[in-house]
PAMAR-894963 format. One record per atom (N, C-alpha, C, CB): residue number from 1; residue in one letter; atom name; z, y, x. Coordinates in steps of 0.2 Angstrom, whole numbers, plus 5000, padded with zeros to 4 digits. Glycine has a CB too. Layout:
residues N
NODE  pos  code  site     z     y     x
NODE  NUM     a    CA     Z     Y     X
...
This chain:
residues 132
NODE  pos  code  site     z     y     x
NODE    1     m     N  5000  4994  5004
NODE    1     m    CA  5000  5000  5000
NODE    1     m     C  5000  5006  5004
NODE    1     m    CB  5006  5000  4995
NODE    2     f     N  5004  5007  5009
NODE    2     f    CA  5005  5013  5013
NODE    2     f     C  5000  5012  5019
NODE    2     f    CB  5012  5014  5015
NODE    3     s     N  4998  5018  5021
NODE    3     s    CA  4994  5019  5027
NODE    3     s     C  4999  5021  5033
NODE    3     s    CB  4988  5023  5027
NODE    4     h     N  5002  5027  5032
NODE    4     h    CA  5007  5030  5036
NODE    4     h     C  5011  5035  5032
NODE    4     h    CB  5003  5033  5042
NODE    5     v     N  5017  5036  5035
NODE    5     v    CA  5022  5040  5033
NODE    5     v     C  5024  5045  5038
NODE    5     v    CB  5028  5037  5030
NODE    6     f     N  5023  5052  5037
NODE    6     f    CA  5025  5057  5042
NODE    6     f     C  5031  5060  5040
NODE    6     f    CB  5019  5062  5042
NODE    7     v     N  5036  5061  5045
NODE    7     v    CA  5042  5065  5044
NODE    7     v     C  5042  5070  5049
NODE    7     v    CB  5048  5060  5044
NODE    8     s     N  5043  5077  5046
NODE    8     s    CA  5043  5082  5051
NODE    8     s     C  5050  5083  5054
NODE    8     s    CB  5041  5089  5047
NODE    9     v     N  5050  5085  5060
NODE    9     v    CA  5056  5086  5064
NODE    9     v     C  5056  5093  5067
NODE    9     v    CB  5057  5081  5069
NODE   10     g     N  5062  5096  5068
NODE   10     g    CA  5062  5102  5072
NODE   10     g     C  5063  5102  5079
NODE   10     g    CB  5068  5106  5069
NODE   11     d     N  5067  5097  5082
NODE   11     d    CA  5068  5096  5089
NODE   11     d     C  5065  5089  5091
NODE   11     d    CB  5075  5097  5091
NODE   12     f     N  5059  5089  5093
NODE   12     f    CA  5055  5083  5094
NODE   12     f     C  5059  5078  5099
NODE   12     f    CB  5048  5084  5097
NODE   13     d     N  5061  5081  5105
NODE   13     d    CA  5064  5076  5110
NODE   13     d     C  5071  5073  5107
NODE   13     d    CB  5066  5080  5116
NODE   14     r     N  5075  5077  5103
NODE   14     r    CA  5081  5074  5100
NODE   14     r     C  5079  5069  5095
NODE   14     r    CB  5085  5080  5097
NODE   15     s     N  5074  5070  5091
NODE   15     s    CA  5072  5066  5086
NODE   15     s     C  5069  5059  5089
NODE   15     s    CB  5067  5069  5081
NODE   16     l     N  5065  5060  5094
NODE   16     l    CA  5062  5054  5098
NODE   16     l     C  5068  5050  5100
NODE   16     l    CB  5058  5057  5103
NODE   17     a     N  5073  5053  5103
NODE   17     a    CA  5078  5049  5106
NODE   17     a     C  5082  5045  5100
NODE   17     a    CB  5083  5053  5110
NODE   18     f     N  5083  5048  5095
NODE   18     f    CA  5086  5046  5089
NODE   18     f     C  5082  5040  5086
NODE   18     f    CB  5088  5051  5084
NODE   19     y     N  5076  5041  5085
NODE   19     y    CA  5072  5036  5081
NODE   19     y     C  5071  5030  5086
NODE   19     y    CB  5065  5038  5079
NODE   20     r     N  5070  5031  5093
NODE   20     r    CA  5069  5025  5097
NODE   20     r     C  5075  5021  5097
NODE   20     r    CB  5068  5028  5105
NODE   21     a     N  5081  5024  5097
NODE   21     a    CA  5087  5020  5097
NODE   21     a     C  5088  5016  5091
NODE   21     a    CB  5094  5025  5098
NODE   22     v     N  5087  5019  5085
NODE   22     v    CA  5088  5016  5079
NODE   22     v     C  5083  5010  5078
NODE   22     v    CB  5087  5021  5073
NODE   23     f     N  5076  5012  5080
NODE   23     f    CA  5071  5007  5079
NODE   23     f     C  5071  5001  5084
NODE   23     f    CB  5064  5010  5079
NODE   24     d     N  5074  5002  5090
NODE   24     d    CA  5075  4997  5095
NODE   24     d     C  5080  4991  5092
NODE   24     d    CB  5078  4999  5101
NODE   25     c     N  5085  4994  5088
NODE   25     c    CA  5090  4989  5085
NODE   25     c     C  5086  4985  5079
NODE   25     c    CB  5095  4993  5082
NODE   26     i     N  5081  4987  5076
NODE   26     i    CA  5078  4983  5071
NODE   26     i     C  5071  4981  5072
NODE   26     i    CB  5078  4987  5064
NODE   27     g     N  5069  4981  5078
NODE   27     g    CA  5063  4978  5080
NODE   27     g     C  5056  4982  5078
NODE   27     g    CB  5062  4971  5077
NODE   28     i     N  5057  4988  5077
NODE   28     i    CA  5051  4992  5076
NODE   28     i     C  5048  4995  5082
NODE   28     i    CB  5052  4998  5070
NODE   29     e     N  5042  4994  5084
NODE   29     e    CA  5039  4995  5090
NODE   29     e     C  5036  5002  5090
NODE   29     e    CB  5034  4990  5092
NODE   30     l     N  5037  5006  5096
NODE   30     l    CA  5033  5012  5097
NODE   30     l     C  5026  5011  5098
NODE   30     l    CB  5037  5016  5103
NODE   31     r     N  5022  5014  5095
NODE   31     r    CA  5015  5013  5095
NODE   31     r     C  5012  5018  5100
NODE   31     r    CB  5011  5013  5088
NODE   32     f     N  5014  5024  5099
NODE   32     f    CA  5011  5030  5103
NODE   32     f     C  5016  5035  5103
NODE   32     f    CB  5005  5033  5100
NODE   33     c     N  5016  5039  5108
NODE   33     c    CA  5020  5045  5109
NODE   33     c     C  5016  5050  5113
NODE   33     c    CB  5027  5043  5113
NODE   34     d     N  5015  5056  5111
NODE   34     d    CA  5012  5062  5114
NODE   34     d     C  5016  5068  5114
NODE   34     d    CB  5005  5063  5111
NODE   35     r     N  5020  5069  5119
NODE   35     r    CA  5025  5075  5119
NODE   35     r     C  5021  5082  5119
NODE   35     r    CB  5029  5075  5125
NODE   36     d     N  5015  5082  5121
NODE   36     d    CA  5011  5088  5121
NODE   36     d     C  5009  5090  5114
NODE   36     d    CB  5005  5087  5125
NODE   37     r     N  5008  5085  5109
NODE   37     r    CA  5006  5087  5102
NODE   37     r     C  5011  5090  5098
NODE   37     r    CB  5003  5081  5099
NODE   38     p     N  5017  5089  5098
NODE   38     p    CA  5021  5083  5099
NODE   38     p     C  5021  5078  5093
NODE   38     p    CB  5028  5084  5102
NODE   39     w     N  5020  5071  5094
NODE   39     w    CA  5021  5067  5089
NODE   39     w     C  5022  5060  5092
NODE   39     w    CB  5015  5067  5084
NODE   40     a     N  5025  5055  5088
NODE   40     a    CA  5026  5048  5090
NODE   40     a     C  5026  5044  5084
NODE   40     a    CB  5033  5048  5093
NODE   41     g     N  5023  5038  5085
NODE   41     g    CA  5023  5033  5079
NODE   41     g     C  5025  5026  5080
NODE   41     g    CB  5016  5033  5076
NODE   42     w     N  5028  5023  5075
NODE   42     w    CA  5030  5016  5076
NODE   42     w     C  5027  5012  5071
NODE   42     w    CB  5038  5016  5075
NODE   43     h     N  5027  5005  5072
NODE   43     h    CA  5024  5000  5068
NODE   43     h     C  5028  4994  5068
NODE   43     h    CB  5017  4999  5069
NODE   44     s     N  5027  4990  5063
NODE   44     s    CA  5030  4983  5064
NODE   44     s     C  5027  4979  5069
NODE   44     s    CB  5030  4980  5057
NODE   45     s     N  5029  4973  5071
NODE   45     s    CA  5026  4969  5076
NODE   45     s     C  5019  4967  5074
NODE   45     s    CB  5030  4963  5077
NODE   46     g     N  5015  4966  5079
NODE   46     g    CA  5008  4965  5078
NODE   46     g     C  5003  4971  5076
NODE   46     g    CB  5008  4960  5072
NODE   47     n     N  5006  4977  5078
NODE   47     n    CA  5002  4983  5077
NODE   47     n     C  4999  4984  5070
NODE   47     n    CB  4996  4982  5082
NODE   48     q     N  5003  4982  5065
NODE   48     q    CA  5001  4982  5058
NODE   48     q     C  5004  4989  5055
NODE   48     q    CB  5004  4976  5054
NODE   49     r     N  4999  4991  5051
NODE   49     r    CA  5001  4997  5047
NODE   49     r     C  5006  4994  5041
NODE   49     r    CB  4995  5001  5044
NODE   50     p     N  5010  4999  5038
NODE   50     p    CA  5010  5006  5039
NODE   50     p     C  5014  5008  5045
NODE   50     p    CB  5014  5009  5033
NODE   51     y     N  5012  5014  5048
NODE   51     y    CA  5015  5018  5053
NODE   51     y     C  5020  5022  5050
NODE   51     y    CB  5010  5021  5058
NODE   52     f     N  5025  5024  5054
NODE   52     f    CA  5030  5029  5053
NODE   52     f     C  5030  5034  5059
NODE   52     f    CB  5038  5026  5052
NODE   53     v     N  5028  5040  5057
NODE   53     v    CA  5027  5045  5062
NODE   53     v     C  5031  5051  5061
NODE   53     v    CB  5019  5047  5062
NODE   54     i     N  5034  5054  5067
NODE   54     i    CA  5037  5060  5067
NODE   54     i     C  5033  5065  5071
NODE   54     i    CB  5044  5059  5071
NODE   55     c     N  5034  5071  5069
NODE   55     c    CA  5030  5077  5072
NODE   55     c     C  5033  5083  5070
NODE   55     c    CB  5022  5076  5070
NODE   56     r     N  5030  5089  5073
NODE   56     r    CA  5032  5095  5070
NODE   56     r     C  5027  5097  5064
NODE   56     r    CB  5031  5101  5076
NODE   57     p     N  5029  5101  5060
NODE   57     p    CA  5025  5103  5054
NODE   57     p     C  5018  5105  5056
NODE   57     p    CB  5029  5108  5050
NODE   58     y     N  5013  5102  5053
NODE   58     y    CA  5006  5103  5055
NODE   58     y     C  5004  5111  5054
NODE   58     y    CB  5002  5099  5050
NODE   59     n     N  5008  5114  5049
NODE   59     n    CA  5006  5121  5048
NODE   59     n     C  5009  5126  5053
NODE   59     n    CB  5008  5123  5041
NODE   60     g     N  5013  5123  5058
NODE   60     g    CA  5016  5128  5063
NODE   60     g     C  5022  5131  5061
NODE   60     g    CB  5011  5133  5065
NODE   61     q     N  5024  5131  5055
NODE   61     q    CA  5030  5134  5052
NODE   61     q     C  5036  5130  5054
NODE   61     q    CB  5030  5135  5045
NODE   62     p     N  5042  5133  5054
NODE   62     p    CA  5048  5129  5056
NODE   62     p     C  5049  5124  5051
NODE   62     p    CB  5054  5134  5056
NODE   63     h     N  5053  5119  5054
NODE   63     h    CA  5054  5113  5050
NODE   63     h     C  5059  5115  5044
NODE   63     h    CB  5057  5107  5054
NODE   64     a     N  5058  5112  5038
NODE   64     a    CA  5062  5113  5033
NODE   64     a     C  5062  5107  5029
NODE   64     a    CB  5061  5119  5028
NODE   65     p     N  5067  5105  5025
NODE   65     p    CA  5067  5098  5021
NODE   65     p     C  5060  5099  5017
NODE   65     p    CB  5073  5097  5017
NODE   66     g     N  5056  5094  5018
NODE   66     g    CA  5050  5093  5013
NODE   66     g     C  5044  5096  5017
NODE   66     g    CB  5051  5097  5007
NODE   67     n     N  5045  5101  5022
NODE   67     n    CA  5039  5104  5025
NODE   67     n     C  5036  5099  5030
NODE   67     n    CB  5041  5111  5028
NODE   68     g     N  5030  5097  5030
NODE   68     g    CA  5027  5093  5034
NODE   68     g     C  5028  5086  5032
NODE   68     g    CB  5030  5094  5041
NODE   69     q     N  5031  5084  5027
NODE   69     q    CA  5032  5077  5025
NODE   69     q     C  5026  5076  5020
NODE   69     q    CB  5038  5076  5021
NODE   70     m     N  5023  5070  5021
NODE   70     m    CA  5018  5067  5017
NODE   70     m     C  5018  5060  5016
NODE   70     m    CB  5011  5070  5020
NODE   71     v     N  5016  5057  5011
NODE   71     v    CA  5015  5050  5010
NODE   71     v     C  5008  5049  5009
NODE   71     v    CB  5019  5047  5003
NODE   72     a     N  5006  5044  5013
NODE   72     a    CA  4999  5042  5014
NODE   72     a     C  4998  5035  5011
NODE   72     a    CB  4996  5043  5021
NODE   73     f     N  4993  5034  5007
NODE   73     f    CA  4992  5028  5004
NODE   73     f     C  4985  5025  5007
NODE   73     f    CB  4991  5028  4996
NODE   74     m     N  4984  5019  5008
NODE   74     m    CA  4978  5016  5011
NODE   74     m     C  4973  5014  5005
NODE   74     m    CB  4980  5010  5015
NODE   75     a     N  4967  5016  5006
NODE   75     a    CA  4962  5014  5002
NODE   75     a     C  4957  5009  5006
NODE   75     a    CB  4958  5021  5000
NODE   76     r     N  4954  5005  5002
NODE   76     r    CA  4949  5000  5005
NODE   76     r     C  4942  5003  5006
NODE   76     r    CB  4949  4994  5000
NODE   77     t     N  4940  5008  5002
NODE   77     t    CA  4934  5011  5003
NODE   77     t     C  4934  5018  5003
NODE   77     t    CB  4929  5008  4998
NODE   78     r     N  4929  5021  5006
NODE   78     r    CA  4928  5029  5006
NODE   78     r     C  4927  5031  4999
NODE   78     r    CB  4922  5031  5010
NODE   79     e     N  4923  5027  4995
NODE   79     e    CA  4922  5029  4988
NODE   79     e     C  4929  5029  4984
NODE   79     e    CB  4918  5024  4984
NODE   80     s     N  4934  5025  4985
NODE   80     s    CA  4940  5025  4982
NODE   80     s     C  4944  5031  4984
NODE   80     s    CB  4944  5019  4983
NODE   81     v     N  4943  5034  4990
NODE   81     v    CA  4946  5040  4992
NODE   81     v     C  4944  5045  4988
NODE   81     v    CB  4945  5041  5000
NODE   82     h     N  4937  5046  4987
NODE   82     h    CA  4934  5051  4982
NODE   82     h     C  4937  5050  4975
NODE   82     h    CB  4927  5050  4982
NODE   83     q     N  4938  5044  4973
NODE   83     q    CA  4940  5043  4966
NODE   83     q     C  4947  5045  4965
NODE   83     q    CB  4939  5036  4964
NODE   84     a     N  4951  5043  4970
NODE   84     a    CA  4958  5045  4970
NODE   84     a     C  4959  5053  4970
NODE   84     a    CB  4962  5042  4975
NODE   85     h     N  4955  5056  4974
NODE   85     h    CA  4956  5063  4975
NODE   85     h     C  4954  5067  4969
NODE   85     h    CB  4951  5066  4981
NODE   86     q     N  4949  5064  4966
NODE   86     q    CA  4946  5067  4959
NODE   86     q     C  4951  5066  4954
NODE   86     q    CB  4940  5065  4957
NODE   87     a     N  4954  5060  4953
NODE   87     a    CA  4959  5059  4948
NODE   87     a     C  4965  5063  4949
NODE   87     a    CB  4961  5051  4949
NODE   88     a     N  4967  5065  4955
NODE   88     a    CA  4973  5069  4957
NODE   88     a     C  4971  5076  4954
NODE   88     a    CB  4974  5070  4964
NODE   89     l     N  4965  5079  4955
NODE   89     l    CA  4964  5085  4953
NODE   89     l     C  4963  5085  4945
NODE   89     l    CB  4957  5088  4956
NODE   90     d     N  4961  5080  4942
NODE   90     d    CA  4960  5080  4935
NODE   90     d     C  4966  5079  4931
NODE   90     d    CB  4956  5074  4933
NODE   91     n     N  4972  5078  4935
NODE   91     n    CA  4978  5077  4932
NODE   91     n     C  4983  5081  4934
NODE   91     n    CB  4980  5070  4933
NODE   92     g     N  4981  5087  4936
NODE   92     g    CA  4986  5093  4938
NODE   92     g     C  4988  5094  4945
NODE   92     g    CB  4992  5092  4934
NODE   93     g     N  4984  5090  4949
NODE   93     g    CA  4985  5091  4957
NODE   93     g     C  4981  5096  4960
NODE   93     g    CB  4983  5084  4960
NODE   94     a     N  4983  5098  4966
NODE   94     a    CA  4980  5104  4969
NODE   94     a     C  4977  5101  4976
NODE   94     a    CB  4985  5109  4971
NODE   95     c     N  4971  5103  4977
NODE   95     c    CA  4967  5100  4983
NODE   95     c     C  4970  5103  4990
NODE   95     c    CB  4960  5102  4983
NODE   96     e     N  4972  5099  4995
NODE   96     e    CA  4974  5101  5001
NODE   96     e     C  4969  5099  5007
NODE   96     e    CB  4981  5098  5002
NODE   97     g     N  4964  5096  5005
NODE   97     g    CA  4959  5094  5010
NODE   97     g     C  4954  5089  5006
NODE   97     g    CB  4962  5091  5016
NODE   98     r     N  4948  5091  5005
NODE   98     r    CA  4943  5087  5002
NODE   98     r     C  4942  5080  5006
NODE   98     r    CB  4936  5090  5001
NODE   99     p     N  4939  5075  5002
NODE   99     p    CA  4938  5069  5006
NODE   99     p     C  4932  5070  5011
NODE   99     p    CB  4935  5063  5001
NODE  100     a     N  4934  5067  5017
NODE  100     a    CA  4930  5068  5023
NODE  100     a     C  4932  5064  5029
NODE  100     a    CB  4930  5076  5025
NODE  101     l     N  4927  5063  5034
NODE  101     l    CA  4929  5060  5040
NODE  101     l     C  4934  5065  5044
NODE  101     l    CB  4923  5058  5044
NODE  102     r     N  4938  5062  5047
NODE  102     r    CA  4943  5067  5052
NODE  102     r     C  4944  5063  5058
NODE  102     r    CB  4950  5068  5048
NODE  103     p     N  4938  5063  5062
NODE  103     p    CA  4938  5060  5069
NODE  103     p     C  4943  5062  5074
NODE  103     p    CB  4931  5060  5072
NODE  104     h     N  4947  5067  5073
NODE  104     h    CA  4952  5069  5077
NODE  104     h     C  4958  5064  5077
NODE  104     h    CB  4954  5076  5076
NODE  105     y     N  4958  5061  5071
NODE  105     y    CA  4963  5055  5071
NODE  105     y     C  4961  5049  5074
NODE  105     y    CB  4965  5054  5063
NODE  106     h     N  4955  5047  5071
NODE  106     h    CA  4951  5041  5074
NODE  106     h     C  4944  5041  5071
NODE  106     h    CB  4955  5034  5074
NODE  107     e     N  4940  5037  5074
NODE  107     e    CA  4933  5037  5073
NODE  107     e     C  4931  5036  5065
NODE  107     e    CB  4929  5032  5077
NODE  108     h     N  4935  5031  5062
NODE  108     h    CA  4933  5030  5055
NODE  108     h     C  4938  5032  5050
NODE  108     h    CB  4933  5022  5055
NODE  109     y     N  4943  5037  5052
NODE  109     y    CA  4948  5040  5047
NODE  109     y     C  4944  5044  5042
NODE  109     y    CB  4953  5044  5051
NODE  110     y     N  4944  5042  5036
NODE  110     y    CA  4941  5045  5030
NODE  110     y     C  4947  5047  5025
NODE  110     y    CB  4935  5041  5027
NODE  111     g     N  4949  5053  5024
NODE  111     g    CA  4954  5054  5020
NODE  111     g     C  4953  5060  5016
NODE  111     g    CB  4960  5055  5024
NODE  112     a     N  4958  5061  5011
NODE  112     a    CA  4958  5067  5006
NODE  112     a     C  4966  5068  5005
NODE  112     a    CB  4955  5065  4999
NODE  113     y     N  4967  5075  5005
NODE  113     y    CA  4974  5077  5004
NODE  113     y     C  4975  5081  4998
NODE  113     y    CB  4976  5081  5010
NODE  114     f     N  4980  5080  4995
NODE  114     f    CA  4982  5084  4988
NODE  114     f     C  4989  5084  4987
NODE  114     f    CB  4978  5081  4982
NODE  115     r     N  4991  5089  4983
NODE  115     r    CA  4998  5089  4980
NODE  115     r     C  4999  5087  4973
NODE  115     r    CB  5001  5097  4981
NODE  116     d     N  5004  5084  4972
NODE  116     d    CA  5005  5082  4965
NODE  116     d     C  5007  5088  4961
NODE  116     d    CB  5011  5076  4964
NODE  117     p     N  5008  5088  4954
NODE  117     p    CA  5010  5093  4950
NODE  117     p     C  5017  5097  4953
NODE  117     p    CB  5011  5092  4943
NODE  118     d     N  5021  5093  4956
NODE  118     d    CA  5027  5096  4959
NODE  118     d     C  5027  5099  4966
NODE  118     d    CB  5033  5091  4958
NODE  119     g     N  5021  5098  4969
NODE  119     g    CA  5020  5101  4975
NODE  119     g     C  5021  5096  4981
NODE  119     g    CB  5024  5106  4976
NODE  120     n     N  5022  5090  4980
NODE  120     n    CA  5023  5085  4985
NODE  120     n     C  5016  5083  4988
NODE  120     n    CB  5026  5078  4982
NODE  121     k     N  5016  5083  4995
NODE  121     k    CA  5009  5082  4998
NODE  121     k     C  5008  5074  4999
NODE  121     k    CB  5009  5085  5005
NODE  122     l     N  5002  5072  4997
NODE  122     l    CA  5000  5065  4997
NODE  122     l     C  4993  5065  5000
NODE  122     l    CB  4999  5062  4990
NODE  123     c     N  4991  5059  5003
NODE  123     c    CA  4985  5058  5006
NODE  123     c     C  4983  5051  5004
NODE  123     c    CB  4985  5058  5014
NODE  124     v     N  4976  5050  5003
NODE  124     v    CA  4973  5043  5002
NODE  124     v     C  4968  5043  5008
NODE  124     v    CB  4969  5042  4995
NODE  125     a     N  4969  5037  5012
NODE  125     a    CA  4965  5037  5018
NODE  125     a     C  4962  5030  5018
NODE  125     a    CB  4969  5038  5024
NODE  126     c     N  4955  5029  5021
NODE  126     c    CA  4952  5023  5022
NODE  126     c     C  4951  5023  5030
NODE  126     c    CB  4945  5023  5018
NODE  127     h     N  4952  5017  5033
NODE  127     h    CA  4952  5017  5040
NODE  127     h     C  4946  5012  5043
NODE  127     h    CB  4959  5014  5043
NODE  128     t     N  4942  5010  5038
NODE  128     t    CA  4937  5005  5040
NODE  128     t     C  4930  5009  5040
NODE  128     t    CB  4937  4999  5036
NODE  129     p     N  4925  5006  5044
NODE  129     p    CA  4919  5009  5044
NODE  129     p     C  4915  5008  5037
NODE  129     p    CB  4915  5006  5050
NODE  130     p     N  4910  5012  5036
NODE  130     p    CA  4907  5011  5029
NODE  130     p     C  4904  5004  5029
NODE  130     p    CB  4901  5016  5029
NODE  131     g     N  4904  5001  5023
NODE  131     g    CA  4901  4994  5022
NODE  131     g     C  4905  4989  5024
NODE  131     g    CB  4895  4994  5026
NODE  132     q     N  4911  4990  5026
NODE  132     q    CA  4916  4984  5027
NODE  132     q     C  4921  4984  5022
NODE  132     q    CB  4919  4985  5034
């Protein structure tokens, strides 16, 4: 069901130390860490999604509860990304990013972003090449 879950943080190094310690206890593996960006992501064994990611808020504003947090749901096809985005807009949602490739994440990342009627940020993403 989930592709990835982002949680915004204010002090990246402090949060990185905290999550590493907690996740080491329960067997969740660090998948990547880029202090320059800064962001880090973990996954269950076997490199399987969903990922759990910490980062600074994407909009560059200071961290606040809810700012920078997003729940992303996995889609099997790019067409289903379009359908979900449209359904969100048709049912009171607001567009935060039309369906499109976003190769700065990875070569086949195809996603759409929107907010629900209460303002919660959501994403639907397809990670496979077209036709698969």
